[in-house]
Backbone of each chain as ProteinMPNN parsed JSONL, in Angstrom:
{"seq_chain_A": "MASNTVQMTFDRLVQLPGVTGAILIDGNGVPVRTNLPANVARIYADRMRPLVILARSMVQDLENGDELSYVRLRTRRQETMVATENEHTIILIQDNRVLDESWRSSVASRRASAL", "coords_chain_A": {"N_chain_A": [[106.959, 81.291, 99.123], [109.093, 83.959, 100.105], [112.123, 84.274, 97.918], [115.278, 83.656, 98.547], [117.085, 85.375, 97.953], [115.98, 87.824, 98.604], [115.167, 87.365, 100.729], [117.494, 87.597, 102.057], [118.503, 90.007, 101.472], [116.355, 91.741, 102.811], [117.036, 91.024, 105.598], [119.767, 92.048, 105.489], [119.081, 94.968, 105.154], [117.624, 95.692, 107.19], [119.467, 95.926, 109.433], [120.693, 98.457, 108.872], [121.56, 101.861, 109.896], [119.562, 103.416, 112.223], [116.954, 102.142, 111.733], [113.569, 101.78, 112.47], [111.336, 100.45, 111.44], [110.574, 97.764, 109.664], [109.506, 96.192, 106.59], [109.136, 93.383, 104.207], [107.237, 92.719, 101.353], [105.379, 91.142, 99.576], [104.542, 90.149, 95.87], [101.927, 90.271, 95.705], [101.302, 92.134, 97.341], [101.242, 91.34, 99.815], [101.991, 91.47, 103.288], [105.15, 89.76, 103.932], [106.895, 89.564, 105.916], [107.935, 91.383, 108.652], [108.851, 93.686, 111.338], [107.449, 95.254, 112.782], [103.927, 95.697, 114.274], [101.454, 93.846, 112.644], [98.913, 94.968, 111.83], [99.869, 97.881, 111.528], [102.012, 97.171, 109.555], [100.453, 96.326, 107.224], [98.849, 98.728, 106.89], [100.969, 100.547, 105.625], [101.963, 98.682, 103.876], [99.694, 98.85, 102.345], [99.556, 101.263, 101.493], [101.79, 102.348, 100.371], [101.972, 100.482, 97.739], [100.336, 101.608, 95.556], [101.861, 103.903, 95.206], [104.555, 103.049, 94.318], [103.909, 101.323, 92.145], [103.061, 103.863, 90.585], [105.516, 105.13, 90.495], [107.127, 103.447, 89.499], [105.954, 103.73, 86.551], [106.47, 106.17, 86.173], [108.748, 106.367, 86.099], [109.42, 105.098, 83.677], [108.152, 106.457, 81.859], [109.66, 109.001, 81.867], [112.247, 108.579, 81.022], [113.155, 106.347, 78.761], [113.357, 102.808, 78.797], [114.511, 102.795, 81.292], [114.723, 101.874, 85.309], [113.297, 101.828, 88.069], [114.337, 101.915, 91.143], [114.634, 102.531, 93.987], [112.493, 104.559, 96.207], [112.587, 107.647, 98.385], [111.436, 108.962, 100.892], [111.471, 111.704, 102.811], [110.117, 113.085, 105.54], [109.096, 114.848, 108.516], [109.857, 113.547, 110.591], [110.902, 110.984, 110.213], [112.387, 108.816, 107.859], [111.214, 107.213, 104.911], [112.041, 104.585, 103.406], [111.665, 103.192, 99.995], [111.796, 100.076, 98.54], [112.291, 98.21, 95.375], [112.667, 94.921, 94.471], [112.921, 92.681, 91.851], [109.633, 90.864, 92.327], [109.364, 91.94, 94.556], [108.661, 94.297, 96.941], [110.354, 96.249, 99.559], [110.199, 98.175, 102.885], [111.421, 100.247, 104.572], [111.654, 102.197, 107.457], [113.357, 104.688, 108.763], [114.938, 106.416, 111.336], [115.154, 110.15, 111.424], [117.461, 111.771, 112.803], [119.249, 109.693, 113.487], [120.149, 108.923, 111.012], [120.956, 110.998, 109.365], [122.937, 111.61, 111.643], [124.651, 109.305, 110.816], [125.432, 109.646, 108.114], [127.013, 112.107, 108.514], [129.05, 111.058, 109.481], [129.907, 109.536, 107.657], [130.681, 111.052, 105.741], [132.872, 112.541, 106.759], [134.659, 110.799, 107.269], [135.151, 110.125, 105.06], [136.499, 112.4, 104.222], [138.492, 112.553, 105.991], [140.198, 110.033, 104.789], [140.837, 110.961, 102.572], [142.858, 112.9, 103.151]], "CA_chain_A": [[107.503, 82.041, 99.963], [110.087, 84.385, 99.112], [113.461, 83.995, 97.591], [116.384, 83.579, 99.75], [118.074, 86.599, 97.634], [114.994, 89.049, 98.897], [114.939, 87.294, 102.394], [118.82, 88.182, 102.676], [118.413, 91.625, 101.561], [115.783, 92.333, 103.744], [117.917, 90.907, 106.515], [120.838, 93.07, 105.691], [118.665, 96.258, 105.205], [117.302, 96.23, 108.637], [120.466, 96.575, 110.051], [121.055, 100.024, 108.44], [121.428, 102.614, 111.073], [118.254, 104.129, 112.294], [115.857, 101.623, 111.362], [112.628, 101.443, 113.107], [110.531, 99.726, 111.069], [111.023, 97.074, 108.095], [108.299, 95.233, 105.984], [108.645, 93.059, 103.092], [106.203, 92.64, 101.04], [105.101, 89.828, 98.27], [104.369, 90.688, 94.543], [100.168, 90.443, 95.635], [100.914, 93.521, 98.131], [100.966, 90.929, 101.055], [103.551, 91.884, 104.12], [105.354, 88.428, 104.666], [108.016, 89.542, 107.055], [107.671, 92.539, 109.516], [109.188, 93.621, 112.934], [106.329, 95.965, 113.163], [102.696, 95.169, 114.469], [100.809, 93.271, 111.682], [98.144, 95.975, 111.331], [100.591, 98.596, 111.116], [102.495, 96.593, 108.364], [99.462, 96.478, 106.285], [98.678, 100.122, 106.541], [102.163, 100.599, 105.207], [101.818, 97.861, 102.375], [98.37, 99.306, 101.385], [99.624, 102.839, 101.117], [102.948, 101.915, 99.544], [101.767, 99.746, 96.776], [100.096, 102.604, 94.614], [103.157, 104.968, 94.887], [105.505, 102.028, 93.818], [103.018, 101.328, 90.881], [102.933, 105.169, 89.698], [106.896, 105.511, 90.414], [107.66, 102.643, 88.236], [105.518, 104.29, 85.427], [106.727, 107.695, 85.682], [110.417, 106.475, 85.487], [109.742, 104.138, 82.39], [107.871, 107.556, 81.137], [110.972, 109.994, 81.982], [113.382, 107.801, 80.366], [112.825, 104.919, 78.073], [114.311, 101.809, 79.457], [115.172, 102.913, 82.89], [113.835, 101.232, 85.791], [112.902, 101.999, 89.469], [115.346, 101.218, 92.273], [114.056, 102.82, 95.129], [112.049, 106.046, 96.395], [112.943, 107.842, 99.601], [110.396, 109.983, 101.091], [111.762, 112.206, 104.187], [109.099, 113.703, 106.511], [109.261, 115.679, 109.548], [110.825, 112.893, 111.816], [111.709, 109.714, 109.73], [112.594, 108.672, 106.423], [110.747, 106.128, 104.723], [112.583, 103.994, 102.007], [110.737, 102.305, 99.426], [113.107, 99.457, 97.577], [111.751, 97.203, 94.845], [113.634, 93.752, 93.867], [111.993, 91.396, 91.236], [108.272, 91.391, 92.219], [109.112, 92.182, 96.076], [109.027, 95.369, 97.497], [110.644, 96.551, 100.98], [109.889, 99.313, 103.031], [112.218, 100.56, 105.412], [111.428, 103.376, 108.337], [114.512, 105.259, 109.54], [114.677, 107.762, 112.268], [115.914, 111.416, 110.399], [118.579, 112.11, 113.474], [120.344, 108.664, 113.63], [120.139, 108.851, 109.621], [121.982, 112.47, 109.564], [124.759, 111.262, 111.89], [125.392, 108.138, 109.871], [125.687, 110.434, 106.835], [127.916, 113.038, 108.646], [130.194, 110.515, 110.059], [130.482, 108.933, 106.679], [131.122, 112.006, 105.151], [134.036, 113.153, 107.52], [135.328, 109.711, 107.356], [135.682, 110.407, 103.446], [137.417, 113.694, 104.08], [139.782, 112.24, 106.539], [141.192, 109.471, 104.211], [141.656, 111.694, 101.713], [144.099, 113.565, 103.799]], "C_chain_A": [[108.635, 82.706, 99.479], [111.521, 84.344, 98.89], [114.258, 84.061, 98.406], [117.138, 85.103, 99.163], [117.06, 87.778, 98.448], [115.081, 88.516, 100.236], [116.47, 87.848, 102.751], [119.064, 89.456, 102.553], [117.841, 92.272, 102.281], [116.712, 92.145, 105.274], [119.354, 92.048, 106.793], [120.18, 94.627, 105.919], [118.283, 96.859, 107.019], [118.243, 96.414, 109.601], [121.025, 97.696, 109.697], [120.823, 101.073, 109.699], [119.694, 103.331, 111.12], [116.843, 103.69, 112.047], [114.967, 101.043, 112.285], [111.783, 100.78, 112.71], [111.036, 99.209, 109.521], [109.805, 96.493, 107.745], [109.057, 95.058, 104.728], [107.53, 92.674, 102.725], [106.132, 91.831, 99.387], [104.727, 90.74, 96.986], [102.604, 90.802, 94.659], [100.082, 91.698, 96.853], [100.788, 93.008, 99.484], [102.134, 91.184, 101.971], [103.392, 90.349, 104.423], [106.268, 88.367, 105.731], [108.102, 91.03, 107.639], [108.346, 92.612, 111.085], [108.177, 94.957, 113.578], [104.887, 95.25, 113.336], [101.948, 94.839, 113.052], [99.457, 94.599, 111.161], [98.815, 97.288, 110.666], [101.551, 98.698, 109.568], [101.524, 96.879, 107.037], [98.804, 97.859, 106.184], [99.613, 100.799, 105.587], [102.067, 99.901, 103.787], [100.854, 98.414, 101.713], [98.706, 100.547, 100.698], [100.818, 103.048, 100.162], [102.882, 101.354, 98.037], [101.417, 100.951, 95.46], [101.161, 103.33, 94.202], [104.156, 104.249, 94.199], [105.06, 102.118, 92.344], [103.327, 102.753, 89.947], [104.365, 105.54, 89.278], [107.051, 104.796, 89.227], [107.3, 103.355, 86.729], [106.083, 105.327, 85.045], [108.251, 107.407, 85.481], [110.27, 105.916, 84.457], [109.398, 105.845, 81.229], [108.773, 108.763, 80.896], [111.936, 109.59, 81.104], [113.119, 106.319, 79.941], [113.943, 103.716, 78.545], [114.815, 101.766, 80.999], [113.878, 102.312, 83.892], [113.997, 101.803, 87.425], [113.603, 101.071, 90.327], [114.631, 101.348, 93.565], [113.361, 104.273, 95.062], [112.008, 106.365, 98.262], [112.018, 109.174, 99.818], [110.997, 110.697, 102.461], [110.954, 113.044, 104.538], [109.79, 114.397, 107.709], [110.391, 114.733, 110.53], [111.357, 111.781, 111.776], [111.592, 109.877, 108.203], [111.828, 107.239, 105.945], [111.269, 105.436, 103.244], [111.722, 102.759, 101.607], [111.427, 101.217, 98.15], [112.175, 98.459, 96.995], [112.741, 96.276, 94.29], [112.714, 92.726, 93.401], [110.398, 91.869, 91.448], [108.193, 91.922, 94.059], [109.183, 93.416, 96.368], [109.145, 95.54, 99.262], [110.742, 98.03, 101.278], [110.66, 99.19, 104.472], [112.034, 102.124, 106.23], [112.887, 103.792, 109.084], [114.211, 106.524, 110.094], [115.91, 109.01, 111.418], [117.506, 111.685, 110.996], [119.393, 111.046, 113.286], [120.848, 108.699, 111.741], [121.186, 109.817, 109.149], [123.521, 112.09, 110.287], [125.471, 110.284, 111.335], [126.029, 108.859, 108.648], [126.879, 111.35, 107.156], [129.12, 112.378, 109.046], [130.901, 109.978, 108.796], [131.408, 109.863, 105.998], [132.579, 112.583, 105.689], [134.793, 111.566, 107.684], [136.409, 109.546, 106.063], [136.699, 111.194, 103.526], [138.853, 113.195, 104.787], [140.93, 111.204, 105.623], [141.246, 109.93, 102.898], [142.699, 112.636, 101.578], [145.646, 112.979, 103.446]], "O_chain_A": [[109.236, 82.22, 98.522], [112.173, 84.394, 99.933], [113.862, 84.757, 99.341], [117.691, 85.85, 99.97], [117.709, 88.712, 98.92], [115.064, 89.423, 101.069], [116.582, 88.543, 103.76], [119.751, 90.072, 103.368], [118.322, 93.343, 102.652], [116.995, 93.135, 105.949], [119.773, 92.603, 107.809], [120.682, 95.396, 106.738], [118.538, 97.859, 107.69], [117.936, 97.036, 110.618], [122.042, 97.971, 110.335], [119.817, 100.949, 110.397], [118.94, 103.616, 110.19], [115.835, 104.396, 112.085], [115.275, 100.023, 112.9], [111.151, 100.261, 113.63], [111.589, 99.82, 108.607], [109.005, 96.279, 108.657], [109.57, 96.003, 104.128], [106.718, 92.267, 103.557], [106.791, 92.057, 98.373], [104.631, 91.961, 97.108], [102.004, 91.382, 93.754], [99.0, 92.145, 97.232], [100.366, 93.75, 100.37], [103.26, 91.123, 101.476], [102.418, 89.73, 104.849], [106.461, 87.35, 106.397], [108.401, 91.877, 106.797], [108.311, 91.658, 111.862], [108.285, 95.446, 114.702], [104.641, 94.285, 112.612], [101.907, 95.811, 112.298], [99.347, 94.921, 109.978], [98.474, 97.727, 109.568], [101.759, 99.642, 108.805], [101.854, 97.537, 106.05], [98.131, 98.01, 105.164], [99.14, 101.585, 104.767], [102.096, 100.531, 102.73], [100.991, 98.545, 100.497], [98.284, 100.874, 99.588], [100.766, 103.878, 99.254], [103.692, 101.761, 97.203], [102.209, 101.104, 94.53], [101.446, 103.443, 93.01], [104.724, 104.924, 93.34], [105.638, 102.788, 91.487], [103.757, 102.7, 88.794], [104.633, 106.066, 88.198], [107.109, 105.315, 88.113], [108.171, 103.519, 85.875], [106.28, 105.589, 83.859], [108.932, 108.143, 84.766], [111.295, 106.163, 83.821], [110.059, 106.242, 80.269], [108.672, 109.449, 79.879], [112.449, 110.452, 80.39], [112.921, 105.359, 80.685], [115.165, 103.855, 78.589], [115.362, 100.861, 81.63], [112.679, 102.234, 83.626], [115.116, 102.202, 87.749], [113.545, 99.841, 90.316], [114.104, 100.394, 94.137], [113.557, 105.05, 94.127], [111.574, 105.618, 99.14], [111.935, 110.15, 99.072], [110.9, 109.889, 103.384], [110.944, 114.025, 103.795], [111.018, 114.453, 107.777], [111.442, 115.13, 111.033], [112.071, 111.312, 112.662], [110.976, 110.703, 107.53], [111.913, 106.246, 106.668], [110.858, 105.815, 102.147], [111.263, 101.819, 102.257], [111.519, 101.593, 96.982], [111.369, 97.863, 97.708], [113.667, 96.76, 93.639], [111.949, 92.054, 94.093], [109.923, 92.892, 90.954], [107.15, 92.2, 94.65], [110.211, 93.821, 95.826], [108.318, 95.116, 100.069], [111.131, 98.913, 100.514], [110.53, 98.273, 105.283], [112.282, 103.146, 105.589], [113.362, 103.07, 109.96], [113.526, 107.437, 109.633], [117.05, 108.806, 111.0], [118.504, 111.797, 110.284], [120.487, 111.389, 112.839], [122.016, 108.448, 111.442], [122.204, 109.42, 108.582], [124.669, 112.18, 109.852], [126.702, 110.277, 111.301], [127.168, 108.555, 108.292], [127.747, 111.475, 106.292], [130.188, 112.988, 108.998], [132.128, 109.912, 108.711], [132.583, 109.627, 105.718], [133.344, 113.068, 104.856], [135.671, 111.555, 108.548], [137.574, 109.174, 105.928], [137.775, 110.884, 103.014], [139.983, 113.366, 104.329], [142.147, 111.39, 105.645], [141.76, 109.184, 102.064], [143.272, 113.086, 100.585], [146.636, 113.503, 103.958]]}, "seq_chain_B": "MNRILEKVIHQNGTIVDRILSEHTIGYVVSDNTANAVAETSFDNTSAQAILKHLHGLLVSTCQSVVRDIDPSNKLCFMRLGTRKFEYLVAPEEYFTITVVQ", "coords_chain_B": {"N_chain_B": [[113.466, 135.483, 84.531], [111.547, 134.091, 87.594], [111.0, 136.776, 90.186], [111.226, 135.989, 92.703], [112.682, 133.92, 92.802], [114.871, 134.258, 91.47], [115.884, 136.087, 93.565], [116.316, 134.111, 95.911], [118.236, 132.341, 94.563], [120.256, 133.859, 94.34], [120.869, 134.477, 96.934], [121.708, 132.118, 98.182], [123.869, 131.43, 96.886], [126.531, 130.058, 97.036], [125.433, 127.443, 97.568], [124.153, 126.807, 95.812], [125.849, 126.615, 93.806], [127.407, 124.339, 94.451], [125.168, 122.723, 94.51], [125.112, 122.152, 91.708], [127.441, 121.492, 90.733], [128.36, 119.111, 91.749], [128.302, 116.14, 89.868], [126.306, 116.674, 88.715], [123.378, 116.26, 86.382], [121.421, 117.966, 85.654], [118.811, 120.279, 86.307], [115.455, 121.354, 87.55], [113.228, 123.808, 88.016], [110.249, 124.781, 89.609], [107.23, 126.645, 89.225], [104.913, 126.381, 91.85], [102.551, 127.828, 91.909], [101.736, 128.467, 89.121], [102.254, 126.294, 87.871], [104.282, 125.735, 86.058], [107.368, 125.512, 84.25], [110.142, 127.31, 85.71], [112.8, 127.829, 85.968], [115.46, 125.972, 84.281], [117.946, 123.671, 83.204], [117.548, 121.843, 81.347], [116.567, 120.842, 78.222], [113.141, 121.874, 76.687], [111.53, 119.944, 76.289], [112.502, 117.768, 78.153], [112.271, 119.28, 80.416], [109.548, 119.843, 81.018], [108.708, 117.006, 80.75], [109.808, 116.279, 83.205], [108.342, 118.025, 85.161], [105.883, 117.276, 84.779], [105.393, 114.674, 85.413], [107.379, 114.17, 87.903], [107.023, 116.579, 89.408], [104.479, 116.982, 89.077], [102.427, 114.687, 89.317], [103.796, 112.416, 90.813], [104.952, 113.588, 93.3], [102.651, 114.87, 94.743], [101.125, 112.647, 94.948], [102.993, 111.23, 96.579], [102.898, 112.817, 98.695], [100.215, 112.706, 99.639], [100.265, 110.123, 100.447], [102.251, 109.93, 102.833], [100.475, 111.689, 104.304], [98.236, 110.238, 104.942], [99.083, 107.984, 106.2], [100.064, 109.341, 108.613], [98.648, 111.997, 109.356], [99.549, 114.189, 111.188], [102.153, 114.252, 109.94], [104.635, 115.61, 107.293], [105.52, 115.779, 103.668], [108.69, 115.907, 103.341], [111.143, 116.087, 101.67], [112.146, 114.331, 98.754], [113.648, 111.186, 97.594], [114.424, 109.729, 93.956], [115.401, 106.928, 93.154], [116.756, 105.447, 90.299], [117.876, 102.947, 87.797], [119.347, 104.404, 86.015], [119.307, 107.1, 86.715], [119.282, 109.623, 89.687], [116.77, 111.148, 90.916], [116.481, 113.883, 92.607], [114.039, 115.517, 94.745], [113.042, 118.4, 96.144], [110.112, 119.678, 97.575], [108.509, 122.546, 97.641], [107.036, 125.536, 99.525], [106.382, 127.535, 97.403], [107.886, 126.708, 95.345], [109.061, 123.95, 92.981], [111.686, 122.014, 93.242], [113.921, 120.009, 91.09], [116.717, 118.124, 91.086], [119.212, 116.271, 88.951], [120.966, 113.299, 89.041]], "CA_chain_B": [[113.116, 134.649, 85.492], [110.69, 134.752, 88.375], [112.043, 137.748, 91.262], [111.602, 135.656, 94.027], [113.4, 132.613, 92.594], [116.374, 135.033, 91.644], [116.862, 136.363, 95.054], [116.599, 132.866, 96.357], [119.484, 132.061, 93.877], [121.461, 135.034, 94.787], [121.315, 134.327, 98.203], [121.802, 130.775, 98.337], [124.897, 131.394, 95.875], [127.185, 129.116, 97.147], [124.73, 126.179, 97.832], [123.635, 126.417, 94.307], [127.179, 125.997, 92.94], [127.824, 123.126, 94.942], [124.692, 121.425, 93.98], [124.994, 122.193, 90.337], [128.554, 121.046, 90.245], [129.003, 117.511, 91.916], [127.584, 114.919, 89.468], [124.818, 117.086, 88.097], [123.018, 116.332, 84.939], [120.46, 118.87, 85.033], [117.724, 120.581, 87.046], [114.114, 122.104, 86.748], [112.625, 124.718, 89.195], [109.025, 124.804, 88.994], [106.391, 127.323, 89.939], [103.728, 125.829, 92.004], [101.294, 128.281, 91.414], [101.469, 128.562, 87.994], [102.658, 124.826, 87.433], [105.308, 125.947, 84.995], [109.017, 125.67, 84.527], [110.325, 128.403, 86.008], [114.152, 127.695, 85.62], [115.979, 124.561, 84.106], [119.028, 123.617, 82.549], [117.423, 120.943, 80.125], [115.319, 121.276, 77.119], [111.685, 122.29, 77.239], [111.026, 118.331, 76.442], [112.891, 117.323, 79.337], [111.762, 119.794, 81.535], [108.024, 119.685, 80.699], [108.118, 115.548, 81.551], [109.923, 116.32, 84.814], [107.163, 118.998, 85.51], [104.042, 116.508, 84.629], [105.558, 113.241, 86.191], [107.29, 114.353, 89.279], [106.242, 117.772, 90.537], [102.666, 116.863, 89.337], [101.764, 113.162, 90.066], [104.414, 111.619, 91.872], [104.819, 114.495, 94.439], [101.308, 114.797, 95.282], [100.84, 111.088, 95.465], [103.716, 110.809, 97.831], [102.432, 113.864, 99.601], [98.901, 112.122, 99.915], [100.813, 108.79, 101.126], [102.656, 110.613, 104.262], [99.245, 112.251, 105.152], [97.273, 109.032, 105.127], [99.62, 107.765, 107.394], [100.067, 110.041, 109.772], [97.804, 113.386, 109.562], [100.33, 115.391, 111.31], [103.546, 114.758, 108.886], [104.694, 116.329, 106.083], [106.64, 115.16, 103.032], [109.918, 117.361, 103.193], [112.214, 115.927, 100.382], [111.945, 113.132, 98.253], [114.595, 111.061, 96.332], [113.618, 108.621, 93.449], [116.622, 105.923, 92.68], [116.648, 104.719, 88.97], [119.213, 102.464, 87.196], [120.334, 105.498, 85.325], [119.397, 108.411, 87.774], [118.993, 109.695, 90.688], [116.363, 112.577, 91.026], [116.384, 114.543, 94.142], [113.253, 116.161, 94.434], [112.595, 119.432, 97.166], [108.6, 120.531, 97.29], [108.848, 123.76, 98.796], [105.47, 126.003, 99.118], [106.267, 128.255, 95.807], [108.931, 125.887, 94.151], [109.209, 122.234, 93.266], [113.033, 121.59, 92.897], [114.666, 118.422, 91.044], [118.205, 117.821, 90.667], [118.84, 115.02, 88.369], [122.357, 113.318, 89.095]], "C_chain_B": [[112.255, 135.254, 86.825], [111.45, 135.639, 89.274], [112.123, 136.818, 92.232], [112.373, 134.66, 93.866], [114.873, 133.246, 92.158], [116.898, 135.428, 92.764], [116.976, 135.126, 95.695], [117.907, 132.543, 95.805], [120.508, 132.676, 94.41], [121.911, 134.789, 96.237], [122.054, 133.272, 98.71], [123.141, 130.159, 97.196], [126.115, 129.937, 96.153], [126.949, 127.472, 96.939], [124.109, 125.799, 96.543], [124.544, 126.066, 93.503], [127.381, 124.712, 93.331], [126.768, 122.021, 94.272], [124.546, 120.988, 92.401], [126.39, 121.661, 89.944], [129.06, 119.311, 90.535], [128.039, 116.344, 91.245], [126.538, 115.509, 88.908], [124.636, 116.917, 86.916], [122.082, 117.488, 84.775], [119.542, 119.424, 86.505], [116.506, 121.276, 86.779], [113.52, 122.605, 88.129], [111.395, 125.252, 88.577], [108.067, 125.807, 89.709], [105.255, 126.939, 90.242], [102.447, 126.018, 91.441], [100.781, 128.024, 90.036], [101.674, 127.201, 87.284], [103.195, 124.867, 86.166], [106.644, 125.877, 85.42], [109.37, 126.868, 84.853], [112.152, 128.987, 85.717], [114.713, 126.267, 85.115], [116.937, 124.781, 83.219], [118.924, 122.477, 81.334], [116.673, 121.695, 79.178], [113.862, 121.274, 77.6], [111.187, 120.904, 77.222], [111.187, 117.963, 77.847], [112.473, 117.879, 80.376], [110.354, 119.636, 81.826], [107.79, 118.044, 81.367], [108.353, 115.47, 82.986], [108.441, 117.322, 85.823], [105.829, 118.091, 85.474], [104.357, 115.516, 85.337], [105.77, 113.651, 87.471], [106.848, 115.496, 90.171], [104.852, 117.598, 90.384], [102.245, 115.627, 89.973], [102.454, 112.838, 90.995], [104.576, 112.554, 93.449], [103.39, 114.664, 95.2], [101.045, 113.643, 95.867], [101.504, 110.784, 96.754], [103.274, 112.01, 99.064], [101.155, 113.521, 100.54], [99.532, 110.872, 101.149], [101.177, 109.117, 102.583], [101.512, 111.041, 104.665], [98.223, 111.156, 105.924], [97.961, 108.671, 106.251], [99.824, 108.324, 108.679], [99.845, 111.473, 109.408], [98.91, 114.577, 109.939], [101.832, 115.482, 110.837], [103.14, 115.213, 107.927], [105.627, 115.519, 105.037], [107.731, 116.72, 102.851], [110.796, 117.232, 101.748], [111.864, 114.391, 99.794], [113.19, 112.469, 97.361], [114.15, 109.765, 95.691], [115.106, 108.134, 92.764], [116.118, 105.374, 91.617], [117.92, 104.002, 88.913], [120.008, 103.415, 86.813], [120.582, 106.856, 86.335], [119.161, 108.42, 88.556], [118.077, 111.204, 91.035], [115.948, 113.018, 92.394], [115.258, 115.83, 94.034], [112.692, 117.303, 96.223], [111.156, 120.113, 96.6], [108.494, 121.556, 98.092], [107.296, 124.15, 98.25], [105.413, 126.723, 97.9], [106.898, 127.694, 94.964], [108.742, 124.73, 94.379], [110.597, 122.327, 92.802], [113.525, 120.213, 92.544], [115.915, 118.782, 90.49], [118.179, 116.384, 90.115], [120.447, 114.797, 88.437], [122.647, 111.763, 88.763]], "O_chain_B": [[112.21, 136.448, 87.123], [112.657, 135.399, 89.269], [113.24, 136.757, 92.746], [112.933, 134.336, 94.914], [115.913, 132.699, 92.527], [118.077, 135.258, 93.075], [118.1, 135.058, 96.191], [118.802, 132.455, 96.646], [121.512, 132.14, 94.881], [123.07, 134.881, 96.641], [122.933, 133.422, 99.56], [123.352, 129.008, 96.814], [126.322, 129.025, 95.354], [127.679, 126.599, 96.471], [123.645, 124.692, 96.269], [124.315, 125.32, 92.551], [127.548, 123.892, 92.428], [127.065, 120.955, 93.733], [124.079, 119.946, 91.942], [126.515, 121.368, 88.755], [129.782, 118.569, 89.869], [127.191, 115.733, 91.895], [125.677, 114.713, 88.532], [125.513, 117.299, 86.141], [122.003, 117.967, 83.643], [119.713, 118.905, 87.608], [116.468, 121.857, 85.695], [113.382, 121.902, 89.13], [111.294, 125.895, 87.532], [108.15, 125.765, 90.937], [104.378, 126.963, 89.379], [101.626, 125.288, 90.884], [99.694, 127.508, 89.777], [101.247, 127.056, 86.139], [102.744, 124.195, 85.239], [107.071, 126.088, 86.556], [108.813, 127.718, 84.158], [112.575, 130.097, 85.397], [114.241, 125.329, 85.757], [116.974, 125.783, 82.505], [119.841, 122.209, 80.557], [116.251, 122.847, 79.271], [113.466, 120.788, 78.659], [110.404, 120.602, 78.123], [110.245, 117.851, 78.631], [112.24, 117.178, 81.361], [110.032, 119.275, 82.958], [106.959, 117.804, 82.242], [107.635, 114.93, 83.827], [107.885, 117.092, 86.897], [104.855, 118.332, 86.186], [103.47, 115.285, 86.159], [104.841, 113.646, 88.278], [106.429, 115.42, 91.327], [104.047, 117.928, 91.255], [101.747, 115.605, 91.098], [101.961, 112.881, 92.122], [104.291, 112.063, 94.542], [103.355, 114.499, 96.419], [100.771, 113.515, 97.06], [100.973, 110.282, 97.745], [103.443, 111.807, 100.267], [100.996, 113.852, 101.715], [99.279, 110.812, 102.352], [100.497, 108.644, 103.493], [101.405, 110.675, 105.835], [97.663, 111.202, 107.019], [97.494, 109.012, 107.338], [99.727, 107.678, 109.723], [100.834, 112.159, 109.154], [99.128, 115.587, 109.27], [102.606, 116.389, 111.143], [101.989, 115.354, 107.516], [106.419, 114.683, 105.471], [107.603, 117.884, 102.472], [111.02, 118.146, 100.954], [111.364, 113.489, 100.467], [113.697, 113.161, 96.479], [113.651, 108.846, 96.339], [115.782, 108.838, 92.014], [115.054, 104.769, 91.748], [118.872, 104.228, 89.66], [121.201, 103.442, 87.115], [121.632, 107.431, 86.62], [118.641, 107.367, 88.924], [118.671, 112.229, 91.368], [115.128, 112.447, 93.113], [115.482, 116.875, 93.423], [112.084, 116.814, 97.175], [111.022, 120.815, 95.597], [108.383, 121.383, 99.306], [106.6, 123.687, 97.346], [104.377, 126.583, 97.25], [106.69, 127.97, 93.783], [108.381, 124.249, 95.453], [110.641, 122.856, 91.692], [113.593, 119.326, 93.394], [116.111, 119.599, 89.589], [117.452, 115.486, 90.54], [121.222, 115.678, 88.067], [123.806, 111.349, 88.714]]}, "name": "protein", "num_of_chains": 2, "seq": "MASNTVQMTFDRLVQLPGVTGAILIDGNGVPVRTNLPANVARIYADRMRPLVILARSMVQDLENGDELSYVRLRTRRQETMVATENEHTIILIQDNRVLDESWRSSVASRRASALMNRILEKVIHQNGTIVDRILSEHTIGYVVSDNTANAVAETSFDNTSAQAILKHLHGLLVSTCQSVVRDIDPSNKLCFMRLGTRKFEYLVAPEEYFTITVVQ"}
């Protein structure tokens, strides 16, 4: 079973703004936790795995000793975040509109506190 | 410099300046048709590495993944976070732009 650290990270990430789907994948590419239907989670897990493997090797080639933290793919309607932690991978699907609103209000409050 | 690119940069001067000033290490703009670096602040070796790895392999893989999951969808923007850097990648029709910060 997944370590407590990864479980806690997953629980925390699921509460980010605009999260419409979340999947926790173990080192063998098997979804172990998700709030999506099992078949949908499986599709995402299968598709994202080669992407993560490629991104990891790209990052090493670009800069010796560097390591992948996450990939964020923004598409027309949603943003998919793929984060790696130890052997595990966490996939988050977030709604663009909510994400943008959240970002804007965060920028606005930073400006307000700077005044 | 490519004429189209020159025009785009000129028209968006304010935005370009802001992108380049805030915590930016460098950028690469590549021509998708020629698969070549069109403009960059890096040395040639670094620019070529970004062109080959990010603009070539990784962008096309991400585009395929997005299409596989939903054929009506499309990759608009990509961010690659590593321990040392963040790569911001915008794959457009004629150019692909990466800013490293």
